[in-house]
PyMOL Python script that loads the backbone (N, CA, C, O; Angstrom):
from pymol import cmd

cmd.read_pdbstr("""\
ATOM      1  N   VAL A   1     179.627  27.118 -74.657  1.00  0.00           N
ATOM      2  CA  VAL A   1     179.926  26.455 -73.469  1.00  0.00           C
ATOM      3  C   VAL A   1     180.514  27.027 -72.337  1.00  0.00           C
ATOM      4  O   VAL A   1     181.299  27.974 -72.280  1.00  0.00           O
ATOM      5  N   HIS A   2     179.905  26.137 -71.181  1.00  0.00           N
ATOM      6  CA  HIS A   2     179.779  27.151 -69.736  1.00  0.00           C
ATOM      7  C   HIS A   2     180.490  25.934 -68.887  1.00  0.00           C
ATOM      8  O   HIS A   2     180.422  24.718 -69.070  1.00  0.00           O
ATOM      9  N   PHE A   3     181.038  26.524 -68.116  1.00  0.00           N
ATOM     10  CA  PHE A   3     182.333  25.697 -66.927  1.00  0.00           C
ATOM     11  C   PHE A   3     181.441  25.931 -65.582  1.00  0.00           C
ATOM     12  O   PHE A   3     180.592  26.821 -65.640  1.00  0.00           O
ATOM     13  N   VAL A   4     181.553  25.332 -64.608  1.00  0.00           N
ATOM     14  CA  VAL A   4     181.182  25.516 -63.338  1.00  0.00           C
ATOM     15  C   VAL A   4     182.541  24.988 -62.449  1.00  0.00           C
ATOM     16  O   VAL A   4     182.888  23.813 -62.331  1.00  0.00           O
ATOM     17  N   SER A   5     182.955  25.723 -62.085  1.00  0.00           N
ATOM     18  CA  SER A   5     184.576  24.974 -61.292  1.00  0.00           C
ATOM     19  C   SER A   5     184.120  24.615 -60.474  1.00  0.00           C
ATOM     20  O   SER A   5     184.859  23.653 -60.264  1.00  0.00           O
ATOM     21  N   ASN A   6     183.036  24.564 -59.330  1.00  0.00           N
ATOM     22  CA  ASN A   6     182.732  24.414 -58.085  1.00  0.00           C
ATOM     23  C   ASN A   6     181.472  24.575 -58.034  1.00  0.00           C
ATOM     24  O   ASN A   6     180.937  25.480 -58.674  1.00  0.00           O
ATOM     25  N   ILE A   7     180.370  23.231 -56.815  1.00  0.00           N
ATOM     26  CA  ILE A   7     179.726  22.896 -56.479  1.00  0.00           C
ATOM     27  C   ILE A   7     178.775  24.589 -55.496  1.00  0.00           C
ATOM     28  O   ILE A   7     178.269  24.463 -54.381  1.00  0.00           O
ATOM     29  N   ASP A   8     178.775  25.485 -56.015  1.00  0.00           N
ATOM     30  CA  ASP A   8     178.424  26.856 -55.126  1.00  0.00           C
ATOM     31  C   ASP A   8     177.105  26.316 -55.851  1.00  0.00           C
ATOM     32  O   ASP A   8     177.057  25.558 -56.820  1.00  0.00           O
ATOM     33  N   GLY A   9     176.133  26.847 -55.202  1.00  0.00           N
ATOM     34  CA  GLY A   9     174.333  26.568 -55.542  1.00  0.00           C
ATOM     35  C   GLY A   9     174.260  27.885 -56.354  1.00  0.00           C
ATOM     36  O   GLY A   9     173.697  27.907 -57.449  1.00  0.00           O
ATOM     37  N   THR A  10     174.778  28.872 -55.861  1.00  0.00           N
ATOM     38  CA  THR A  10     174.385  30.442 -56.738  1.00  0.00           C
ATOM     39  C   THR A  10     174.940  30.447 -57.844  1.00  0.00           C
ATOM     40  O   THR A  10     174.253  30.923 -58.748  1.00  0.00           O
ATOM     41  N   HIS A  11     176.083  30.038 -58.151  1.00  0.00           N
ATOM     42  CA  HIS A  11     177.107  29.847 -59.531  1.00  0.00           C
ATOM     43  C   HIS A  11     176.129  28.838 -60.649  1.00  0.00           C
ATOM     44  O   HIS A  11     175.507  29.006 -61.698  1.00  0.00           O
ATOM     45  N   LEU A  12     176.374  27.936 -59.885  1.00  0.00           N
ATOM     46  CA  LEU A  12     175.194  26.815 -60.509  1.00  0.00           C
ATOM     47  C   LEU A  12     174.088  27.455 -61.348  1.00  0.00           C
ATOM     48  O   LEU A  12     173.881  27.397 -62.560  1.00  0.00           O
ATOM     49  N   ALA A  13     173.333  28.179 -60.211  1.00  0.00           N
ATOM     50  CA  ALA A  13     171.996  28.262 -60.338  1.00  0.00           C
ATOM     51  C   ALA A  13     172.007  29.369 -61.546  1.00  0.00           C
ATOM     52  O   ALA A  13     171.224  29.272 -62.492  1.00  0.00           O
ATOM     53  N   GLU A  14     173.026  30.499 -61.425  1.00  0.00           N
ATOM     54  CA  GLU A  14     172.935  31.377 -62.555  1.00  0.00           C
ATOM     55  C   GLU A  14     173.517  30.171 -63.896  1.00  0.00           C
ATOM     56  O   GLU A  14     172.571  30.156 -64.683  1.00  0.00           O
ATOM     57  N   VAL A  15     174.274  29.513 -64.271  1.00  0.00           N
ATOM     58  CA  VAL A  15     174.444  28.802 -65.353  1.00  0.00           C
ATOM     59  C   VAL A  15     173.285  28.071 -65.844  1.00  0.00           C
ATOM     60  O   VAL A  15     173.063  27.916 -67.045  1.00  0.00           O
ATOM     61  N   LEU A  16     172.484  27.586 -64.832  1.00  0.00           N
ATOM     62  CA  LEU A  16     171.382  26.607 -65.633  1.00  0.00           C
ATOM     63  C   LEU A  16     170.590  27.261 -66.039  1.00  0.00           C
ATOM     64  O   LEU A  16     169.861  26.857 -66.944  1.00  0.00           O
ATOM     65  N   LYS A  17     170.473  28.402 -65.546  1.00  0.00           N
ATOM     66  CA  LYS A  17     169.258  29.450 -66.260  1.00  0.00           C
ATOM     67  C   LYS A  17     169.301  29.717 -67.434  1.00  0.00           C
ATOM     68  O   LYS A  17     168.250  30.081 -67.961  1.00  0.00           O
ATOM     69  N   LYS A  18     170.369  29.641 -68.138  1.00  0.00           N
ATOM     70  CA  LYS A  18     171.168  30.312 -69.088  1.00  0.00           C
ATOM     71  C   LYS A  18     170.934  28.827 -70.061  1.00  0.00           C
ATOM     72  O   LYS A  18     171.164  29.034 -71.253  1.00  0.00           O
ATOM     73  N   LEU A  19     170.660  27.880 -69.843  1.00  0.00           N
ATOM     74  CA  LEU A  19     170.494  26.247 -70.458  1.00  0.00           C
ATOM     75  C   LEU A  19     169.238  26.394 -71.356  1.00  0.00           C
ATOM     76  O   LEU A  19     168.553  27.416 -71.327  1.00  0.00           O
ATOM     77  N   ASN A  20     169.015  25.536 -72.002  1.00  0.00           N
ATOM     78  CA  ASN A  20     167.759  24.666 -72.373  1.00  0.00           C
ATOM     79  C   ASN A  20     167.713  23.347 -72.755  1.00  0.00           C
ATOM     80  O   ASN A  20     168.090  22.829 -73.805  1.00  0.00           O
ATOM     81  N   PRO A  21     167.078  22.742 -71.535  1.00  0.00           N
ATOM     82  CA  PRO A  21     167.338  21.625 -70.883  1.00  0.00           C
ATOM     83  C   PRO A  21     166.977  20.614 -72.182  1.00  0.00           C
ATOM     84  O   PRO A  21     167.467  19.496 -72.030  1.00  0.00           O
ATOM     85  N   GLU A  22     166.352  20.758 -73.206  1.00  0.00           N
ATOM     86  CA  GLU A  22     166.760  20.041 -74.331  1.00  0.00           C
ATOM     87  C   GLU A  22     167.916  19.758 -75.172  1.00  0.00           C
ATOM     88  O   GLU A  22     168.309  18.740 -75.741  1.00  0.00           O
ATOM     89  N   THR A  23     168.338  20.923 -75.088  1.00  0.00           N
ATOM     90  CA  THR A  23     170.008  20.716 -75.886  1.00  0.00           C
ATOM     91  C   THR A  23     170.930  20.422 -75.052  1.00  0.00           C
ATOM     92  O   THR A  23     171.984  19.943 -75.470  1.00  0.00           O
ATOM     93  N   ALA A  24     170.741  20.628 -73.824  1.00  0.00           N
ATOM     94  CA  ALA A  24     171.714  20.741 -72.626  1.00  0.00           C
ATOM     95  C   ALA A  24     172.711  19.247 -72.971  1.00  0.00           C
ATOM     96  O   ALA A  24     172.332  18.447 -73.825  1.00  0.00           O
ATOM     97  N   LEU A  25     173.737  19.079 -72.338  1.00  0.00           N
ATOM     98  CA  LEU A  25     174.648  17.981 -72.476  1.00  0.00           C
ATOM     99  C   LEU A  25     175.568  18.282 -71.375  1.00  0.00           C
ATOM    100  O   LEU A  25     176.144  19.368 -71.300  1.00  0.00           O
ATOM    101  N   PHE A  26     175.735  17.220 -70.409  1.00  0.00           N
ATOM    102  CA  PHE A  26     176.645  18.021 -68.919  1.00  0.00           C
ATOM    103  C   PHE A  26     177.750  16.730 -69.169  1.00  0.00           C
ATOM    104  O   PHE A  26     177.491  15.554 -69.425  1.00  0.00           O
ATOM    105  N   ILE A  27     179.170  17.445 -68.985  1.00  0.00           N
ATOM    106  CA  ILE A  27     180.477  16.445 -68.867  1.00  0.00           C
ATOM    107  C   ILE A  27     180.510  16.279 -67.030  1.00  0.00           C
ATOM    108  O   ILE A  27     181.092  17.175 -66.418  1.00  0.00           O
ATOM    109  N   ILE A  28     180.257  15.819 -66.712  1.00  0.00           N
ATOM    110  CA  ILE A  28     180.783  15.893 -64.806  1.00  0.00           C
ATOM    111  C   ILE A  28     182.282  14.912 -64.349  1.00  0.00           C
ATOM    112  O   ILE A  28     182.502  13.702 -64.312  1.00  0.00           O
ATOM    113  N   ALA A  29     183.043  16.040 -64.071  1.00  0.00           N
ATOM    114  CA  ALA A  29     184.629  15.275 -63.678  1.00  0.00           C
ATOM    115  C   ALA A  29     184.858  15.583 -61.962  1.00  0.00           C
ATOM    116  O   ALA A  29     184.800  16.666 -61.381  1.00  0.00           O
ATOM    117  N   SER A  30     185.075  14.516 -61.525  1.00  0.00           N
ATOM    118  CA  SER A  30     185.674  14.942 -60.077  1.00  0.00           C
ATOM    119  C   SER A  30     187.057  14.408 -59.641  1.00  0.00           C
ATOM    120  O   SER A  30     187.350  13.241 -59.900  1.00  0.00           O
ATOM    121  N   LYS A  31     187.898  15.199 -59.005  1.00  0.00           N
ATOM    122  CA  LYS A  31     189.068  14.630 -58.882  1.00  0.00           C
ATOM    123  C   LYS A  31     189.497  14.837 -56.594  1.00  0.00           C
ATOM    124  O   LYS A  31     189.726  15.902 -56.020  1.00  0.00           O
ATOM    125  N   THR A  32     189.458  13.797 -56.113  1.00  0.00           N
ATOM    126  CA  THR A  32     189.677  13.676 -54.870  1.00  0.00           C
ATOM    127  C   THR A  32     191.188  14.540 -54.537  1.00  0.00           C
ATOM    128  O   THR A  32     190.970  15.653 -54.061  1.00  0.00           O
ATOM    129  N   PHE A  33     192.457  14.247 -54.689  1.00  0.00           N
ATOM    130  CA  PHE A  33     193.450  15.386 -54.769  1.00  0.00           C
ATOM    131  C   PHE A  33     194.311  14.566 -53.961  1.00  0.00           C
ATOM    132  O   PHE A  33     195.248  14.981 -53.280  1.00  0.00           O
ATOM    133  N   THR A  34     193.825  13.031 -54.116  1.00  0.00           N
ATOM    134  CA  THR A  34     194.375  12.066 -53.054  1.00  0.00           C
ATOM    135  C   THR A  34     195.807  11.491 -53.789  1.00  0.00           C
ATOM    136  O   THR A  34     196.891  11.286 -53.243  1.00  0.00           O
ATOM    137  N   THR A  35     195.421  11.301 -55.239  1.00  0.00           N
ATOM    138  CA  THR A  35     196.766  10.711 -55.786  1.00  0.00           C
ATOM    139  C   THR A  35     198.291  11.005 -55.295  1.00  0.00           C
ATOM    140  O   THR A  35     198.558  12.161 -54.966  1.00  0.00           O
ATOM    141  N   GLN A  36     199.156  10.149 -55.241  1.00  0.00           N
ATOM    142  CA  GLN A  36     200.643  10.230 -54.674  1.00  0.00           C
ATOM    143  C   GLN A  36     200.788   9.856 -56.050  1.00  0.00           C
ATOM    144  O   GLN A  36     201.909   9.676 -56.525  1.00  0.00           O
TER     145      GLN A  36
END
""", "prot")
cmd.dss("prot")
cmd.show_as("cartoon", "prot")
cmd.util.cbc("prot")
cmd.orient("prot")
């Protein structure tokens, strides 16, 4: 299991290099932090 907490290109590239594209599953969640 790998987590990327921000969209920093360098960090994302390092994680993607470790993955096998044939077996990888991505779950993407976004929050705007504007909820009152």
